[in-house]
C-alpha positions as CSV (number, residue, x, y, z in Angstrom):
1,X,0.0,0.0,0.0
2,X,1.3,3.5,-0.9
3,X,1.1,5.6,2.3
4,X,0.5,9.2,1.6
5,X,-1.2,12.2,3.2
6,X,-4.4,11.5,1.3
7,X,-4.8,8.3,3.3
8,X,-5.3,10.4,6.4
9,X,-8.3,12.0,4.8
10,X,-9.7,8.6,3.9
11,X,-9.4,6.9,7.2
12,X,-8.8,9.3,10.0
13,X,-11.3,11.4,12.0
14,X,-10.8,15.0,10.8
15,X,-9.9,16.6,14.2
16,X,-6.3,17.2,13.1
17,X,-5.0,18.9,10.0
18,X,-1.5,17.5,9.7
19,X,1.0,18.7,7.1
20,X,1.8,16.8,4.0
21,X,5.1,15.8,5.5
22,X,5.2,12.2,6.8
23,X,8.4,11.6,8.8
24,X,9.7,8.0,8.7
25,X,13.1,8.2,10.6
26,X,14.6,10.3,13.4
27,X,18.0,10.4,15.0
28,X,19.0,13.0,17.6
29,X,17.6,16.3,16.5
30,X,17.2,15.4,12.9
31,X,14.2,13.8,11.1
32,X,13.7,12.5,7.6
33,X,10.5,12.2,5.6
34,X,9.4,9.6,3.0
35,X,11.3,11.5,0.3
36,X,14.5,11.6,2.3
37,X,14.1,15.3,3.1
38,X,16.0,16.2,6.3
39,X,14.5,18.4,9.0
40,X,16.0,19.9,12.2
41,X,13.5,19.3,15.0
42,X,12.8,22.4,17.2
43,X,9.3,21.0,18.0
44,X,10.3,17.9,20.0
45,X,6.9,16.3,19.5
46,X,5.4,19.2,21.6
47,X,8.0,19.0,24.4
48,X,7.9,15.2,24.4
49,X,11.2,14.1,22.8
50,X,13.4,15.4,25.6
51,X,16.4,13.3,24.4
52,X,15.7,13.7,20.7
53,X,14.8,10.8,18.5
54,X,16.0,7.2,19.1
55,X,18.3,8.0,22.0
56,X,20.4,4.9,22.7
57,X,19.4,4.8,26.4
58,X,15.7,4.7,25.6
59,X,16.1,2.3,22.6
60,X,18.1,-0.1,24.9
61,X,15.5,0.1,27.7
62,X,12.7,-0.5,25.3
63,X,14.4,-3.5,23.5
64,X,15.5,-5.0,26.8
65,X,12.0,-4.8,28.4
66,X,10.3,-5.9,25.2
67,X,12.0,-9.3,25.6
68,X,10.8,-9.6,29.2
69,X,7.2,-8.4,29.9
70,X,4.8,-6.0,28.2
71,X,1.6,-5.9,30.2
72,X,0.0,-7.4,33.2
73,X,-2.8,-5.4,34.9
74,X,-3.0,-3.6,38.1
75,X,-4.0,-6.8,39.9
76,X,-0.2,-7.2,40.1
77,X,2.6,-4.7,40.2
78,X,5.8,-4.9,38.2
79,X,9.5,-4.0,38.7
80,X,9.9,-1.2,36.2
81,X,6.9,0.6,37.7
82,X,8.3,0.3,41.2
83,X,11.7,1.4,40.1
84,X,10.3,4.5,38.3
85,X,8.1,5.4,41.2
86,X,11.1,5.2,43.6
87,X,13.2,7.4,41.2
88,X,10.5,10.0,41.1
89,X,10.0,10.0,44.9
90,X,13.7,10.2,45.5
91,X,14.1,13.2,43.1
92,X,11.0,15.3,44.2
93,X,8.9,16.4,47.1
94,X,6.6,13.4,46.5
95,X,6.1,10.3,48.6
96,X,3.5,8.5,46.4
97,X,3.1,8.1,42.6
98,X,0.1,7.1,40.4
99,X,0.8,6.1,36.8
100,X,-1.4,6.9,33.8
101,X,-0.8,7.1,30.0
102,X,-1.0,10.8,29.3
103,X,-1.0,14.3,30.7
104,X,-4.8,14.5,30.6
105,X,-5.1,11.3,32.5
106,X,-2.6,12.5,35.1
107,X,-4.5,15.7,35.5
108,X,-7.8,13.9,35.7
109,X,-6.4,11.8,38.6
110,X,-5.1,14.9,40.3
111,X,-8.5,16.7,40.1
112,X,-10.4,13.6,41.3
113,X,-7.9,13.2,44.2
114,X,-8.3,16.9,45.2
115,X,-12.1,16.6,45.2
116,X,-12.0,13.3,47.2
117,X,-9.5,14.7,49.7
118,X,-11.6,17.7,50.3
119,X,-14.8,15.7,50.6
120,X,-13.3,13.3,53.1
121,X,-11.7,16.0,55.3
122,X,-14.1,18.9,55.0
123,X,-17.4,17.8,53.4
124,X,-19.2,17.7,50.1
125,X,-19.5,21.5,49.8
126,X,-15.7,21.9,49.5
127,X,-15.5,21.2,45.8
128,X,-14.6,24.5,44.0
129,X,-11.6,24.2,41.6
130,X,-9.8,27.4,40.6
131,X,-7.8,27.4,37.3
132,X,-6.6,30.1,34.9
133,X,-7.7,31.6,31.7
134,X,-5.6,30.5,28.7
135,X,-4.6,27.4,30.7
136,X,-4.4,23.9,29.2
137,X,-4.8,20.7,31.2
138,X,-5.8,18.1,28.6
139,X,-8.8,17.0,26.5
140,X,-11.0,14.9,28.8
141,X,-14.2,16.7,29.6
142,X,-13.1,17.4,33.2
143,X,-9.6,18.6,32.2
144,X,-10.7,20.6,29.2
145,X,-13.2,22.4,31.4
146,X,-10.6,23.2,34.0
147,X,-8.4,24.5,31.1
148,X,-9.4,28.1,30.6
149,X,-10.0,28.1,26.8
150,X,-13.6,27.9,25.8
151,X,-12.7,27.1,22.2
152,X,-11.7,23.7,23.4
153,X,-14.5,23.1,25.9
154,X,-17.6,24.6,24.3
155,X,-20.0,22.5,22.2
156,X,-20.1,19.3,24.1
157,X,-23.1,19.9,26.4
158,X,-23.2,20.7,30.1
159,X,-19.8,21.1,31.7
160,X,-18.6,19.8,35.1
161,X,-19.5,22.3,37.7
162,X,-17.8,24.3,40.5
163,X,-14.8,25.3,38.2
164,X,-13.8,29.0,38.0
165,X,-11.0,30.8,36.2
166,X,-8.7,33.5,37.5
167,X,-6.2,35.6,35.5
168,X,-2.7,34.1,35.2
169,X,-0.1,36.2,37.1
170,X,-2.9,38.2,38.7
171,X,-2.9,37.3,42.4
172,X,-5.9,39.7,43.1
173,X,-8.0,37.6,40.7
174,X,-7.3,34.5,42.8
175,X,-8.1,36.4,46.0
176,X,-11.4,37.3,44.6
177,X,-12.3,33.7,43.8
178,X,-10.8,31.6,46.6
179,X,-13.0,30.8,49.6
180,X,-13.7,28.1,52.2
181,X,-15.3,25.9,49.5
182,X,-12.2,25.9,47.3
183,X,-10.7,22.4,47.2
184,X,-7.8,23.1,44.8
185,X,-6.0,25.6,42.6
186,X,-4.5,24.1,39.5
187,X,-1.8,26.1,37.7
188,X,0.9,25.6,35.1
189,X,4.2,27.1,36.2
190,X,4.6,28.1,32.6
191,X,1.4,28.3,30.4
192,X,2.5,26.3,27.4
193,X,-0.4,26.2,25.0
194,X,-1.4,29.7,26.4
195,X,1.7,31.3,24.7
196,X,4.7,30.2,26.8
197,X,3.9,32.5,29.7
198,X,6.0,31.9,32.8
199,X,4.5,32.5,36.2
200,X,6.1,35.2,38.3
201,X,7.7,34.0,41.5
202,X,5.5,36.4,43.4
203,X,2.3,35.0,41.8
204,X,3.3,31.4,42.6
205,X,4.2,32.1,46.2
206,X,1.0,34.1,46.6
207,X,-1.1,31.3,45.3
208,X,0.6,28.9,47.7
209,X,-0.2,31.2,50.6
210,X,-3.8,31.5,49.6
211,X,-4.2,27.8,49.3
212,X,-2.7,27.3,52.8
213,X,-5.0,29.9,54.2
214,X,-8.1,28.3,52.7
215,X,-7.2,24.6,53.2
216,X,-7.0,24.1,49.4
217,X,-4.5,21.9,47.6
218,X,-2.1,23.4,45.1
219,X,-1.8,21.3,41.9
220,X,1.1,22.0,39.6
221,X,0.5,20.9,36.0
222,X,4.0,20.1,34.9
223,X,3.0,18.1,31.9
224,X,4.9,20.4,29.6
225,X,7.5,21.9,32.0
226,X,8.5,18.6,33.7
227,X,11.6,16.4,33.2
228,X,14.2,19.0,32.6
229,X,12.4,21.4,30.2
230,X,13.1,24.5,32.3
231,X,16.6,23.5,33.4
232,X,15.3,22.0,36.7
233,X,14.0,18.5,36.8
234,X,10.6,20.1,37.6
235,X,9.9,23.8,37.4
236,X,8.6,24.0,41.0
237,X,12.2,23.6,42.1
238,X,13.2,26.9,40.5
239,X,10.3,28.7,42.2
240,X,11.0,27.5,45.7
241,X,7.4,26.6,46.1
242,X,6.2,23.0,46.7
243,X,2.8,21.9,45.3
244,X,0.6,19.3,47.0
245,X,0.1,17.4,43.8
246,X,2.2,17.5,40.6
247,X,1.4,16.0,37.3
248,X,4.0,15.0,34.7
249,X,3.8,13.3,31.2
250,X,5.2,14.4,27.8
251,X,8.9,14.3,28.4
252,X,8.5,11.6,31.1
253,X,8.7,8.8,28.6
254,X,10.9,10.6,26.1
255,X,8.4,9.7,23.3
256,X,6.7,6.6,24.9
257,X,3.3,7.4,26.2
258,X,3.2,7.7,30.0
259,X,1.9,10.1,32.6
260,X,2.2,10.3,36.4
261,X,0.6,12.1,39.4
262,X,2.9,12.8,42.3
263,X,1.7,13.7,45.8
264,X,2.2,13.1,49.5
265,X,1.3,10.1,51.6
266,X,-1.3,12.1,53.6
267,X,-3.1,13.2,50.4
268,X,-2.7,9.9,48.5
269,X,-4.4,7.8,51.2
270,X,-7.7,9.3,50.0
271,X,-7.6,7.3,46.8
272,X,-8.4,4.0,48.4
273,X,-8.8,0.8,46.5
274,X,-11.4,1.1,43.7
275,X,-11.6,4.9,43.6
276,X,-9.5,5.4,40.5
277,X,-7.6,3.3,38.0
278,X,-6.1,2.7,34.6
279,X,-5.8,-0.5,32.6
280,X,-2.5,0.5,31.0
281,X,-1.2,2.8,33.7
282,X,2.2,1.7,35.0
283,X,2.8,-0.9,32.3
284,X,6.3,-2.3,32.2
285,X,7.3,-1.1,28.8
286,X,6.4,2.5,29.5
287,X,7.9,2.5,32.9
288,X,11.2,1.0,31.7
289,X,11.6,3.7,29.0
290,X,10.6,6.5,31.4
291,X,13.1,5.3,34.0
292,X,15.8,5.6,31.4
293,X,14.6,9.0,30.4
294,X,14.5,10.3,33.9
295,X,17.9,8.9,34.8
296,X,19.4,10.4,31.7
297,X,17.9,13.8,32.1
298,X,18.3,14.2,35.9
299,X,22.1,14.9,35.7
300,X,23.9,18.2,36.3
301,X,25.3,18.1,32.8
302,X,22.0,17.8,31.0
303,X,20.1,20.3,33.3
304,X,22.8,22.9,33.2
305,X,23.1,22.4,29.5
306,X,19.4,23.4,29.1
307,X,20.0,26.9,30.3
308,X,23.1,27.3,28.1
309,X,21.3,26.1,25.0
310,X,18.3,28.4,25.9
311,X,20.6,31.3,25.8
312,X,21.8,30.3,22.3
313,X,18.1,30.5,21.2
314,X,17.6,33.8,22.9
315,X,20.7,35.3,21.2
316,X,19.9,33.9,17.8
317,X,16.3,35.0,17.9
318,X,17.4,38.5,18.9
319,X,19.7,38.7,15.9
320,X,16.8,37.6,13.6
321,X,14.5,40.1,15.2
322,X,17.0,43.0,14.9
323,X,17.0,42.3,11.2
324,X,13.3,41.6,10.5
325,X,11.4,43.2,13.4
326,X,8.7,40.5,13.7
327,X,8.7,39.8,17.5
328,X,7.5,42.0,20.3
329,X,9.3,39.7,22.8
330,X,10.8,36.3,23.2
331,X,9.6,34.4,26.4
332,X,11.3,31.4,27.6
333,X,11.6,29.0,30.5
334,X,14.7,27.0,29.6
335,X,14.1,25.2,26.3
336,X,10.4,26.1,26.2
337,X,10.5,29.2,24.1
338,X,7.8,31.5,22.7
339,X,8.5,34.1,20.1
340,X,5.6,36.6,20.4
341,X,4.7,38.2,17.0
342,X,4.3,41.9,17.1
343,X,1.1,43.8,15.9
344,X,2.3,43.7,12.3
345,X,2.3,39.9,12.2
346,X,-0.3,39.1,14.9
347,X,-2.4,36.0,14.1
348,X,0.3,34.7,11.6
349,X,2.1,32.2,13.8
350,X,1.0,29.3,11.6
351,X,2.5,31.1,8.5
352,X,5.9,31.1,10.2
353,X,5.6,27.4,11.2
354,X,4.7,26.4,7.7
355,X,7.5,28.6,6.2
356,X,9.9,26.9,8.6
357,X,8.9,23.5,7.4
358,X,9.6,24.6,3.9
359,X,13.1,25.4,5.0
360,X,13.6,22.1,6.7
361,X,12.8,23.1,10.3
362,X,10.1,21.6,12.5
363,X,8.5,24.3,14.8
364,X,5.3,24.8,16.8
365,X,2.8,27.5,17.6
366,X,1.2,28.4,20.9
367,X,-2.0,30.1,19.9
368,X,-2.2,32.3,16.8
369,X,0.5,34.8,17.6
370,X,3.3,32.8,19.2
371,X,5.9,30.7,17.5
372,X,7.0,28.0,20.0
373,X,10.1,25.9,20.2
374,X,10.5,22.9,22.5
375,X,13.6,21.0,21.1
376,X,15.5,18.1,22.6
377,X,17.2,19.1,25.9
378,X,20.5,17.7,24.4
379,X,20.2,19.2,21.0
380,X,23.7,19.9,19.7
381,X,24.7,23.5,19.6
382,X,25.5,23.1,15.9
383,X,21.9,22.0,15.3
384,X,20.6,25.1,17.1
385,X,22.8,27.3,14.9
386,X,21.7,25.6,11.7
387,X,18.0,25.5,12.8
388,X,18.0,29.2,13.5
389,X,19.6,29.9,10.1
390,X,16.7,27.9,8.5
391,X,14.2,29.8,10.7
392,X,15.7,33.1,9.5
393,X,15.1,32.1,5.9
394,X,11.5,31.3,6.9
395,X,11.1,34.7,8.6
396,X,12.5,36.4,5.5
397,X,9.9,34.5,3.3
398,X,7.0,35.6,5.5
399,X,8.2,39.2,5.7
400,X,8.6,39.4,2.0
401,X,5.1,38.0,1.5
């Protein structure tokens, strides 16, 4: 069978609009399509491929585990799941871990746990969840409602109740919403889909204090920022603020689907047997690969390298902007980078992304006016330089119309 982009239109639900490019091979920060065309990858599978494509440590972990055990069920546990959970507990504030298959599932678990904890300790009335406009927490009906973007949540009937939205980085908006019936505040340390918007330290610390004063749990959605993306293993570590619950996915498996919810023993005990579960959550293949990813990323060399490579991006994008004047600012948290288009190019982020692909560069958008980059954490400096040169060509094409 000849596999082409037209097959997508024949057999796939039309909720995506993928490009005509069909990649077939990846190595490090380079990808090749069916025609042998080479691309430099600044997209990272949307902050997933933290070690690039086909990293030897991940390939070895997958092949080794593939010969041992693929799936059981949660009637039994397994060694890779226990080893990964121990590694996450040892490296973070957490004492307990729950495994799922995606960021949305990890967030679903976090929200259900927060509601259950509040009900058990304070009663049914304590069920309000505060989240933030332009947030993103997944595509289940619960998580998409908590995410503050109506474009994603409208049109599916009545939404889950007792969910309200404040303004990100506006502590007064949280003060106006939080009360004795608030069970949790859910926040991304850096709004990813919302335009690569880092939280200020004052905001995060203020939200922590408001949660403490109102007996509400603080949930950090680190699906996009976790596992080294910001130059810390998890972004909370750079803020000096500890959440009660943390969710992680994307980079956790380095490309293999896995998600996790991390929390304390005292909070975790409210998810008693039967209250939540996942058929595939914690399966040996995923956990073996994720353990290799975490162990590879969580080293001083890789984490410090993230900040150095982020500076290369900042410097390179400044040079491009000095020449073409397309960005109003470049926001970044480590290697999660958002180039914000100025008023002359507002709404044209997709144009830049498509032009980049034409020049052999894989990029992303975050909304309609932000070009986003989330490359491998170990992308070679030479690939950053070459990728930015290709991006400059793309910018030149868009500017010249």
